NUMI-980671 format. One record per atom (N, C-alpha, C, O): atom name; residue number from 1; residue in three letters; x, y negated, z negated; chain. Coordinates in steps of 0.2 Angstrom, whole numbers, plus 5000, padded with zeros to 4 digits. Atoms other than C-alpha are relative to their C-alpha. Last residue first. Layout:
# NUMI-980671
<tifi a="CA" k="NUM" r="ALA" X="X" Y="Y" Z="Z" c="A"/>
...
This chain:
# NUMI-980671
<tifi a="N" k="67" r="ALA" X="5004" Y="4994" Z="5001" c="A"/>
<tifi a="CA" k="67" r="ALA" X="5497" Y="4911" Z="4598" c="A"/>
<tifi a="C" k="67" r="ALA" X="4993" Y="4999" Z="5001" c="A"/>
<tifi a="O" k="67" r="ALA" X="4989" Y="5004" Z="5001" c="A"/>
<tifi a="N" k="66" r="LYS" X="5000" Y="4996" Z="4994" c="A"/>
<tifi a="CA" k="66" r="LYS" X="5506" Y="4896" Z="4605" c="A"/>
<tifi a="C" k="66" r="LYS" X="4996" Y="5007" Z="5000" c="A"/>
<tifi a="O" k="66" r="LYS" X="4994" Y="5009" Z="5005" c="A"/>
<tifi a="N" k="65" r="LYS" X="5004" Y="5004" Z="4994" c="A"/>
<tifi a="CA" k="65" r="LYS" X="5501" Y="4884" Z="4592" c="A"/>
<tifi a="C" k="65" r="LYS" X="5000" Y="5005" Z="5006" c="A"/>
<tifi a="O" k="65" r="LYS" X="4995" Y="5004" Z="5010" c="A"/>
<tifi a="N" k="64" r="GLN" X="5008" Y="4998" Z="5001" c="A"/>
<tifi a="CA" k="64" r="GLN" X="5507" Y="4897" Z="4579" c="A"/>
<tifi a="C" k="64" r="GLN" X="4996" Y="4997" Z="5005" c="A"/>
<tifi a="O" k="64" r="GLN" X="4991" Y="4999" Z="5006" c="A"/>
<tifi a="N" k="63" r="GLN" X="5001" Y="4993" Z="4998" c="A"/>
<tifi a="CA" k="63" r="GLN" X="5525" Y="4896" Z="4587" c="A"/>
<tifi a="C" k="63" r="GLN" X="4992" Y="5002" Z="4998" c="A"/>
<tifi a="O" k="63" r="GLN" X="4989" Y="5006" Z="5002" c="A"/>
<tifi a="N" k="62" r="ASN" X="5000" Y="5000" Z="4993" c="A"/>
<tifi a="CA" k="62" r="ASN" X="5525" Y="4877" Z="4586" c="A"/>
<tifi a="C" k="62" r="ASN" X="4998" Y="5007" Z="5002" c="A"/>
<tifi a="O" k="62" r="ASN" X="4995" Y="5008" Z="5007" c="A"/>
<tifi a="N" k="61" r="LYS" X="5006" Y="5003" Z="4998" c="A"/>
<tifi a="CA" k="61" r="LYS" X="5522" Y="4878" Z="4567" c="A"/>
<tifi a="C" k="61" r="LYS" X="4998" Y="5000" Z="5007" c="A"/>
<tifi a="O" k="61" r="LYS" X="4993" Y="5001" Z="5009" c="A"/>
<tifi a="N" k="60" r="HIS" X="5005" Y="4995" Z="5002" c="A"/>
<tifi a="CA" k="60" r="HIS" X="5536" Y="4891" Z="4565" c="A"/>
<tifi a="C" k="60" r="HIS" X="4993" Y="4997" Z="5002" c="A"/>
<tifi a="O" k="60" r="HIS" X="4988" Y="5000" Z="5004" c="A"/>
<tifi a="N" k="59" r="TRP" X="5000" Y="4994" Z="4996" c="A"/>
<tifi a="CA" k="59" r="TRP" X="5548" Y="4880" Z="4574" c="A"/>
<tifi a="C" k="59" r="TRP" X="4994" Y="5004" Z="4999" c="A"/>
<tifi a="O" k="59" r="TRP" X="4991" Y="5006" Z="5004" c="A"/>
<tifi a="N" k="58" r="TRP" X="5002" Y="5002" Z="4993" c="A"/>
<tifi a="CA" k="58" r="TRP" X="5543" Y="4864" Z="4565" c="A"/>
<tifi a="C" k="58" r="TRP" X="5000" Y="5006" Z="5005" c="A"/>
<tifi a="O" k="58" r="TRP" X="4995" Y="5006" Z="5008" c="A"/>
<tifi a="N" k="57" r="PHE" X="5008" Y="5001" Z="5001" c="A"/>
<tifi a="CA" k="57" r="PHE" X="5545" Y="4873" Z="4548" c="A"/>
<tifi a="C" k="57" r="PHE" X="4997" Y="4998" Z="5007" c="A"/>
<tifi a="O" k="57" r="PHE" X="4992" Y="5001" Z="5009" c="A"/>
<tifi a="N" k="56" r="GLU" X="5003" Y="4993" Z="5000" c="A"/>
<tifi a="CA" k="56" r="GLU" X="5562" Y="4879" Z="4554" c="A"/>
<tifi a="C" k="56" r="GLU" X="4993" Y="5000" Z="4999" c="A"/>
<tifi a="O" k="56" r="GLU" X="4989" Y="5004" Z="5002" c="A"/>
<tifi a="N" k="55" r="LEU" X="5000" Y="4997" Z="4993" c="A"/>
<tifi a="CA" k="55" r="LEU" X="5567" Y="4861" Z="4559" c="A"/>
<tifi a="C" k="55" r="LEU" X="4997" Y="5007" Z="5000" c="A"/>
<tifi a="O" k="55" r="LEU" X="4994" Y="5009" Z="5005" c="A"/>
<tifi a="N" k="54" r="TYR" X="5004" Y="5003" Z="4996" c="A"/>
<tifi a="CA" k="54" r="TYR" X="5561" Y="4854" Z="4542" c="A"/>
<tifi a="C" k="54" r="TYR" X="5000" Y="5003" Z="5007" c="A"/>
<tifi a="O" k="54" r="TYR" X="4994" Y="5005" Z="5010" c="A"/>
<tifi a="N" k="53" r="GLU" X="5007" Y="4998" Z="5002" c="A"/>
<tifi a="CA" k="53" r="GLU" X="5570" Y="4867" Z="4532" c="A"/>
<tifi a="C" k="53" r="GLU" X="4995" Y="4997" Z="5004" c="A"/>
<tifi a="O" k="53" r="GLU" X="4990" Y="5000" Z="5006" c="A"/>
<tifi a="N" k="52" r="VAL" X="5001" Y="4994" Z="4998" c="A"/>
<tifi a="CA" k="52" r="VAL" X="5586" Y="4863" Z="4542" c="A"/>
<tifi a="C" k="52" r="VAL" X="4993" Y="5003" Z="4998" c="A"/>
<tifi a="O" k="52" r="VAL" X="4990" Y="5006" Z="5002" c="A"/>
<tifi a="N" k="51" r="ARG" X="5002" Y="5000" Z="4993" c="A"/>
<tifi a="CA" k="51" r="ARG" X="5583" Y="4845" Z="4539" c="A"/>
<tifi a="C" k="51" r="ARG" X="5000" Y="5007" Z="5003" c="A"/>
<tifi a="O" k="51" r="ARG" X="4995" Y="5008" Z="5007" c="A"/>
<tifi a="N" k="50" r="ALA" X="5006" Y="5002" Z="4999" c="A"/>
<tifi a="CA" k="50" r="ALA" X="5583" Y="4848" Z="4520" c="A"/>
<tifi a="C" k="50" r="ALA" X="4997" Y="4999" Z="5007" c="A"/>
<tifi a="O" k="50" r="ALA" X="4992" Y="5001" Z="5009" c="A"/>
<tifi a="N" k="49" r="PRO" X="5005" Y="4994" Z="5001" c="A"/>
<tifi a="CA" k="49" r="PRO" X="5598" Y="4859" Z="4521" c="A"/>
<tifi a="C" k="49" r="PRO" X="4993" Y="4998" Z="5000" c="A"/>
<tifi a="O" k="49" r="PRO" X="4989" Y="5001" Z="5003" c="A"/>
<tifi a="N" k="48" r="SER" X="5002" Y="4999" Z="5007" c="A"/>
<tifi a="CA" k="48" r="SER" X="5607" Y="4845" Z="4530" c="A"/>
<tifi a="C" k="48" r="SER" X="4996" Y="5005" Z="4998" c="A"/>
<tifi a="O" k="48" r="SER" X="4992" Y="5007" Z="5003" c="A"/>
<tifi a="N" k="47" r="ILE" X="5008" Y="5000" Z="5001" c="A"/>
<tifi a="CA" k="47" r="ILE" X="5613" Y="4847" Z="4548" c="A"/>
<tifi a="C" k="47" r="ILE" X="4999" Y="5001" Z="4992" c="A"/>
<tifi a="O" k="47" r="ILE" X="5001" Y="5007" Z="4990" c="A"/>
<tifi a="N" k="46" r="SER" X="5001" Y="5005" Z="5004" c="A"/>
<tifi a="CA" k="46" r="SER" X="5632" Y="4843" Z="4550" c="A"/>
<tifi a="C" k="46" r="SER" X="4992" Y="4999" Z="4999" c="A"/>
<tifi a="O" k="46" r="SER" X="4990" Y="4993" Z="4999" c="A"/>
<tifi a="N" k="45" r="LEU" X="5004" Y="5005" Z="4996" c="A"/>
<tifi a="CA" k="45" r="LEU" X="5633" Y="4854" Z="4565" c="A"/>
<tifi a="C" k="45" r="LEU" X="4998" Y="4994" Z="4996" c="A"/>
<tifi a="O" k="45" r="LEU" X="4995" Y="4989" Z="4998" c="A"/>
<tifi a="N" k="44" r="ALA" X="4996" Y="5002" Z="4994" c="A"/>
<tifi a="CA" k="44" r="ALA" X="5646" Y="4865" Z="4557" c="A"/>
<tifi a="C" k="44" r="ALA" X="4997" Y="4994" Z="5004" c="A"/>
<tifi a="O" k="44" r="ALA" X="5001" Y="4990" Z="5006" c="A"/>
<tifi a="N" k="43" r="GLN" X="4994" Y="5004" Z="5003" c="A"/>
<tifi a="CA" k="43" r="GLN" X="5636" Y="4865" Z="4541" c="A"/>
<tifi a="C" k="43" r="GLN" X="5004" Y="4998" Z="5005" c="A"/>
<tifi a="O" k="43" r="GLN" X="5007" Y="4992" Z="5005" c="A"/>
<tifi a="N" k="42" r="ALA" X="5003" Y="5007" Z="5002" c="A"/>
<tifi a="CA" k="42" r="ALA" X="5620" Y="4870" Z="4551" c="A"/>
<tifi a="C" k="42" r="ALA" X="5006" Y="4996" Z="4997" c="A"/>
<tifi a="O" k="42" r="ALA" X="5006" Y="4990" Z="4998" c="A"/>
<tifi a="N" k="41" r="GLN" X="5001" Y="5004" Z="4994" c="A"/>
<tifi a="CA" k="41" r="GLN" X="5630" Y="4884" Z="4560" c="A"/>
<tifi a="C" k="41" r="GLN" X="4998" Y="4993" Z="4998" c="A"/>
<tifi a="O" k="41" r="GLN" X="5000" Y="4988" Z="5000" c="A"/>
<tifi a="N" k="40" r="LEU" X="4994" Y="5002" Z="4998" c="A"/>
<tifi a="CA" k="40" r="LEU" X="5636" Y="4891" Z="4543" c="A"/>
<tifi a="C" k="40" r="LEU" X="5000" Y="4995" Z="5006" c="A"/>
<tifi a="O" k="40" r="LEU" X="5003" Y="4990" Z="5007" c="A"/>
<tifi a="N" k="39" r="GLU" X="4997" Y="5005" Z="5005" c="A"/>
<tifi a="CA" k="39" r="GLU" X="5619" Y="4891" Z="4536" c="A"/>
<tifi a="C" k="39" r="GLU" X="5007" Y="4998" Z="5002" c="A"/>
<tifi a="O" k="39" r="GLU" X="5008" Y="4992" Z="5002" c="A"/>
<tifi a="N" k="38" r="LEU" X="5003" Y="5006" Z="4999" c="A"/>
<tifi a="CA" k="38" r="LEU" X="5613" Y="4900" Z="4552" c="A"/>
<tifi a="C" k="38" r="LEU" X="5002" Y="4994" Z="4995" c="A"/>
<tifi a="O" k="38" r="LEU" X="5003" Y="4989" Z="4997" c="A"/>
<tifi a="N" k="37" r="PHE" X="4998" Y="5003" Z="4993" c="A"/>
<tifi a="CA" k="37" r="PHE" X="5626" Y="4913" Z="4551" c="A"/>
<tifi a="C" k="37" r="PHE" X="4997" Y="4993" Z="5001" c="A"/>
<tifi a="O" k="37" r="PHE" X="5000" Y="4989" Z="5003" c="A"/>
<tifi a="N" k="36" r="LYS" X="4993" Y="5003" Z="5001" c="A"/>
<tifi a="CA" k="36" r="LYS" X="5622" Y="4916" Z="4533" c="A"/>
<tifi a="C" k="36" r="LYS" X="5003" Y="4997" Z="5006" c="A"/>
<tifi a="O" k="36" r="LYS" X="5006" Y="4991" Z="5005" c="A"/>
<tifi a="N" k="35" r="ARG" X="5001" Y="5006" Z="5004" c="A"/>
<tifi a="CA" k="35" r="ARG" X="5603" Y="4918" Z="4537" c="A"/>
<tifi a="C" k="35" r="ARG" X="5007" Y="4997" Z="4999" c="A"/>
<tifi a="O" k="35" r="ARG" X="5008" Y="4990" Z="4999" c="A"/>
<tifi a="N" k="34" r="ASP" X="5002" Y="5006" Z="4995" c="A"/>
<tifi a="CA" k="34" r="ASP" X="5607" Y="4930" Z="4551" c="A"/>
<tifi a="C" k="34" r="ASP" X="5000" Y="4994" Z="4996" c="A"/>
<tifi a="O" k="34" r="ASP" X="5002" Y="4988" Z="4999" c="A"/>
<tifi a="N" k="33" r="ARG" X="4995" Y="5001" Z="4995" c="A"/>
<tifi a="CA" k="33" r="ARG" X="5617" Y="4941" Z="4539" c="A"/>
<tifi a="C" k="33" r="ARG" X="4998" Y="4994" Z="5004" c="A"/>
<tifi a="O" k="33" r="ARG" X="5002" Y="4989" Z="5006" c="A"/>
<tifi a="N" k="32" r="SER" X="4995" Y="5004" Z="5004" c="A"/>
<tifi a="CA" k="32" r="SER" X="5604" Y="4940" Z="4525" c="A"/>
<tifi a="C" k="32" r="SER" X="5006" Y="4998" Z="5005" c="A"/>
<tifi a="O" k="32" r="SER" X="5008" Y="4993" Z="5004" c="A"/>
<tifi a="N" k="31" r="ASN" X="4996" Y="4996" Z="5006" c="A"/>
<tifi a="CA" k="31" r="ASN" X="5591" Y="4947" Z="4537" c="A"/>
<tifi a="C" k="31" r="ASN" X="5005" Y="4995" Z="4997" c="A"/>
<tifi a="O" k="31" r="ASN" X="5006" Y="4989" Z="4999" c="A"/>
<tifi a="N" k="30" r="LEU" X="4993" Y="5001" Z="5001" c="A"/>
<tifi a="CA" k="30" r="LEU" X="5579" Y="4935" Z="4547" c="A"/>
<tifi a="C" k="30" r="LEU" X="5003" Y="5005" Z="4995" c="A"/>
<tifi a="O" k="30" r="LEU" X="5000" Y="5005" Z="4989" c="A"/>
<tifi a="N" k="29" r="GLN" X="4998" Y="5002" Z="5006" c="A"/>
<tifi a="CA" k="29" r="GLN" X="5562" Y="4940" Z="4553" c="A"/>
<tifi a="C" k="29" r="GLN" X="5008" Y="5000" Z="4999" c="A"/>
<tifi a="O" k="29" r="GLN" X="5011" Y="5003" Z="5003" c="A"/>
<tifi a="N" k="28" r="GLY" X="5006" Y="5001" Z="5004" c="A"/>
<tifi a="CA" k="28" r="GLY" X="5552" Y="4943" Z="4569" c="A"/>
<tifi a="C" k="28" r="GLY" X="5002" Y="4998" Z="4993" c="A"/>
<tifi a="O" k="28" r="GLY" X="4998" Y="4994" Z="4990" c="A"/>
<tifi a="N" k="27" r="LEU" X="5002" Y="4994" Z="5003" c="A"/>
<tifi a="CA" k="27" r="LEU" X="5565" Y="4951" Z="4580" c="A"/>
<tifi a="C" k="27" r="LEU" X="4995" Y="5000" Z="4994" c="A"/>
<tifi a="O" k="27" r="LEU" X="4992" Y="5005" Z="4991" c="A"/>
<tifi a="N" k="26" r="GLU" X="5003" Y="4996" Z="4995" c="A"/>
<tifi a="CA" k="26" r="GLU" X="5566" Y="4936" Z="4591" c="A"/>
<tifi a="C" k="26" r="GLU" X="4998" Y="5007" Z="4997" c="A"/>
<tifi a="O" k="26" r="GLU" X="4993" Y="5010" Z="5000" c="A"/>
<tifi a="N" k="25" r="MET" X="5007" Y="4999" Z="5001" c="A"/>
<tifi a="CA" k="25" r="MET" X="5569" Y="4925" Z="4576" c="A"/>
<tifi a="C" k="25" r="MET" X="4996" Y="5005" Z="5005" c="A"/>
<tifi a="O" k="25" r="MET" X="4991" Y="5007" Z="5003" c="A"/>
<tifi a="N" k="24" r="ALA" X="4999" Y="4996" Z="5006" c="A"/>
<tifi a="CA" k="24" r="ALA" X="5588" Y="4925" Z="4578" c="A"/>
<tifi a="C" k="24" r="ALA" X="4993" Y="5003" Z="4998" c="A"/>
<tifi a="O" k="24" r="ALA" X="4992" Y="5008" Z="4995" c="A"/>
<tifi a="N" k="23" r="PHE" X="4996" Y="4994" Z="4998" c="A"/>
<tifi a="CA" k="23" r="PHE" X="5586" Y="4918" Z="4596" c="A"/>
<tifi a="C" k="23" r="PHE" X="5000" Y="5005" Z="4994" c="A"/>
<tifi a="O" k="23" r="PHE" X="4998" Y="5011" Z="4995" c="A"/>
<tifi a="N" k="22" r="ALA" X="5005" Y="4996" Z="4996" c="A"/>
<tifi a="CA" k="22" r="ALA" X="5573" Y="4905" Z="4589" c="A"/>
<tifi a="C" k="22" r="ALA" X="5003" Y="5007" Z="5003" c="A"/>
<tifi a="O" k="22" r="ALA" X="5000" Y="5012" Z="5002" c="A"/>
<tifi a="N" k="21" r="PHE" X="5005" Y="4997" Z="5004" c="A"/>
<tifi a="CA" k="21" r="PHE" X="5586" Y="4900" Z="4576" c="A"/>
<tifi a="C" k="21" r="PHE" X="4995" Y="5004" Z="5004" c="A"/>
<tifi a="O" k="21" r="PHE" X="4993" Y="5009" Z="5001" c="A"/>
<tifi a="N" k="20" r="THR" X="4997" Y="4995" Z="5004" c="A"/>
<tifi a="CA" k="20" r="THR" X="5600" Y="4898" Z="4588" c="A"/>
<tifi a="C" k="20" r="THR" X="4995" Y="5004" Z="4996" c="A"/>
<tifi a="O" k="20" r="THR" X="4994" Y="5010" Z="4995" c="A"/>
<tifi a="N" k="19" r="ASN" X="4999" Y="4995" Z="4995" c="A"/>
<tifi a="CA" k="19" r="ASN" X="5589" Y="4887" Z="4600" c="A"/>
<tifi a="C" k="19" r="ASN" X="5003" Y="5007" Z="4996" c="A"/>
<tifi a="O" k="19" r="ASN" X="5001" Y="5012" Z="4998" c="A"/>
<tifi a="N" k="18" r="LEU" X="5006" Y="4997" Z="4998" c="A"/>
<tifi a="CA" k="18" r="LEU" X="5584" Y="4877" Z="4585" c="A"/>
<tifi a="C" k="18" r="LEU" X="5000" Y="5006" Z="5005" c="A"/>
<tifi a="O" k="18" r="LEU" X="4997" Y="5011" Z="5004" c="A"/>
<tifi a="N" k="17" r="TYR" X="5002" Y="4996" Z="5006" c="A"/>
<tifi a="CA" k="17" r="TYR" X="5602" Y="4874" Z="4579" c="A"/>
<tifi a="C" k="17" r="TYR" X="4993" Y="5004" Z="5001" c="A"/>
<tifi a="O" k="17" r="TYR" X="4992" Y="5010" Z="5000" c="A"/>
<tifi a="N" k="16" r="SER" X="4995" Y="4994" Z="5001" c="A"/>
<tifi a="CA" k="16" r="SER" X="5607" Y="4869" Z="4596" c="A"/>
<tifi a="C" k="16" r="SER" X="4998" Y="5004" Z="4995" c="A"/>
<tifi a="O" k="16" r="SER" X="4997" Y="5010" Z="4996" c="A"/>
<tifi a="N" k="15" r="SER" X="5002" Y="4996" Z="4995" c="A"/>
<tifi a="CA" k="15" r="SER" X="5592" Y="4857" Z="4597" c="A"/>
<tifi a="C" k="15" r="SER" X="5004" Y="5006" Z="5000" c="A"/>
<tifi a="O" k="15" r="SER" X="5001" Y="5012" Z="5002" c="A"/>
<tifi a="N" k="14" r="GLU" X="5006" Y="4997" Z="5003" c="A"/>
<tifi a="CA" k="14" r="GLU" X="5597" Y="4850" Z="4580" c="A"/>
<tifi a="C" k="14" r="GLU" X="4997" Y="5005" Z="5006" c="A"/>
<tifi a="O" k="14" r="GLU" X="4995" Y="5010" Z="5004" c="A"/>
<tifi a="N" k="13" r="PHE" X="4998" Y="4995" Z="5005" c="A"/>
<tifi a="CA" k="13" r="PHE" X="5615" Y="4847" Z="4587" c="A"/>
<tifi a="C" k="13" r="PHE" X="4993" Y="5004" Z="4997" c="A"/>
<tifi a="O" k="13" r="PHE" X="4994" Y="5010" Z="4996" c="A"/>
<tifi a="N" k="12" r="ALA" X="4997" Y="4994" Z="4997" c="A"/>
<tifi a="CA" k="12" r="ALA" X="5608" Y="4839" Z="4602" c="A"/>
<tifi a="C" k="12" r="ALA" X="5002" Y="5005" Z="4995" c="A"/>
<tifi a="O" k="12" r="ALA" X="5002" Y="5011" Z="4997" c="A"/>
<tifi a="N" k="11" r="THR" X="4994" Y="5002" Z="4998" c="A"/>
<tifi a="CA" k="11" r="THR" X="5597" Y="4827" Z="4592" c="A"/>
<tifi a="C" k="11" r="THR" X="5003" Y="5007" Z="5004" c="A"/>
<tifi a="O" k="11" r="THR" X="5000" Y="5012" Z="5003" c="A"/>
<tifi a="N" k="10" r="PHE" X="4995" Y="4998" Z="5005" c="A"/>
<tifi a="CA" k="10" r="PHE" X="5579" Y="4831" Z="4591" c="A"/>
<tifi a="C" k="10" r="PHE" X="5007" Y="4998" Z="5003" c="A"/>
<tifi a="O" k="10" r="PHE" X="5007" Y="4997" Z="5009" c="A"/>
<tifi a="N" k="9" r="ALA" X="5003" Y="4999" Z="5007" c="A"/>
<tifi a="CA" k="9" r="ALA" X="5563" Y="4824" Z="4599" c="A"/>
<tifi a="C" k="9" r="ALA" X="5005" Y="5001" Z="4995" c="A"/>
<tifi a="O" k="9" r="ALA" X="5005" Y="5000" Z="4989" c="A"/>
<tifi a="N" k="8" r="GLY" X="5000" Y="5006" Z="5003" c="A"/>
<tifi a="CA" k="8" r="GLY" X="5572" Y="4818" Z="4615" c="A"/>
<tifi a="C" k="8" r="GLY" X="4997" Y="5000" Z="4992" c="A"/>
<tifi a="O" k="8" r="GLY" X="4998" Y="4995" Z="4989" c="A"/>
<tifi a="N" k="7" r="PRO" X="4994" Y="5004" Z="4999" c="A"/>
<tifi a="CA" k="7" r="PRO" X="5566" Y="4832" Z="4625" c="A"/>
<tifi a="C" k="7" r="PRO" X="5000" Y="4994" Z="4996" c="A"/>
<tifi a="O" k="7" r="PRO" X="4995" Y="4990" Z="4996" c="A"/>
<tifi a="N" k="6" r="MET" X="5002" Y="5006" Z="4997" c="A"/>
<tifi a="CA" k="6" r="MET" X="5552" Y="4842" Z="4616" c="A"/>
<tifi a="C" k="6" r="MET" X="5007" Y="4996" Z="5001" c="A"/>
<tifi a="O" k="6" r="MET" X="5010" Y="4994" Z="4997" c="A"/>
<tifi a="N" k="5" r="ILE" X="4998" Y="5006" Z="5004" c="A"/>
<tifi a="CA" k="5" r="ILE" X="5559" Y="4859" Z="4612" c="A"/>
<tifi a="C" k="5" r="ILE" X="4999" Y="4994" Z="5004" c="A"/>
<tifi a="O" k="5" r="ILE" X="5000" Y="4994" Z="5010" c="A"/>
<tifi a="N" k="4" r="VAL" X="5000" Y="5006" Z="4995" c="A"/>
<tifi a="CA" k="4" r="VAL" X="5550" Y="4874" Z="4619" c="A"/>
<tifi a="C" k="4" r="VAL" X="5002" Y="4994" Z="4995" c="A"/>
<tifi a="O" k="4" r="VAL" X="4998" Y="4993" Z="4990" c="A"/>
<tifi a="N" k="3" r="ASN" X="5002" Y="5006" Z="5003" c="A"/>
<tifi a="CA" k="3" r="ASN" X="5553" Y="4891" Z="4610" c="A"/>
<tifi a="C" k="3" r="ASN" X="5001" Y="4994" Z="5005" c="A"/>
<tifi a="O" k="3" r="ASN" X="5005" Y="4995" Z="5010" c="A"/>
<tifi a="N" k="2" r="SER" X="5007" Y="5001" Z="5001" c="A"/>
<tifi a="CA" k="2" r="SER" X="5552" Y="4908" Z="4618" c="A"/>
<tifi a="C" k="2" r="SER" X="4998" Y="4993" Z="4997" c="A"/>
<tifi a="O" k="2" r="SER" X="4992" Y="4991" Z="4998" c="A"/>
<tifi a="N" k="1" r="MET" X="5002" Y="5001" Z="5007" c="A"/>
<tifi a="CA" k="1" r="MET" X="5569" Y="4909" Z="4625" c="A"/>
<tifi a="C" k="1" r="MET" X="4993" Y="4998" Z="4999" c="A"/>
<tifi a="O" k="1" r="MET" X="4990" Y="4995" Z="5004" c="A"/>
């Protein structure tokens, strides 16, 4: 996987979500099916929509730093 998650910066559930999000983003953008799967995963992991938004923002910000 191309993302690096700082140990201890996120909960185990958040790290799991970030890993799944990074995998989905390998093609460059999410389709509606990917988004639905991520929404279901976030619900199963009890991650709020606001937190999902932050996690995805954090991921994109870190990808820009790598470029």
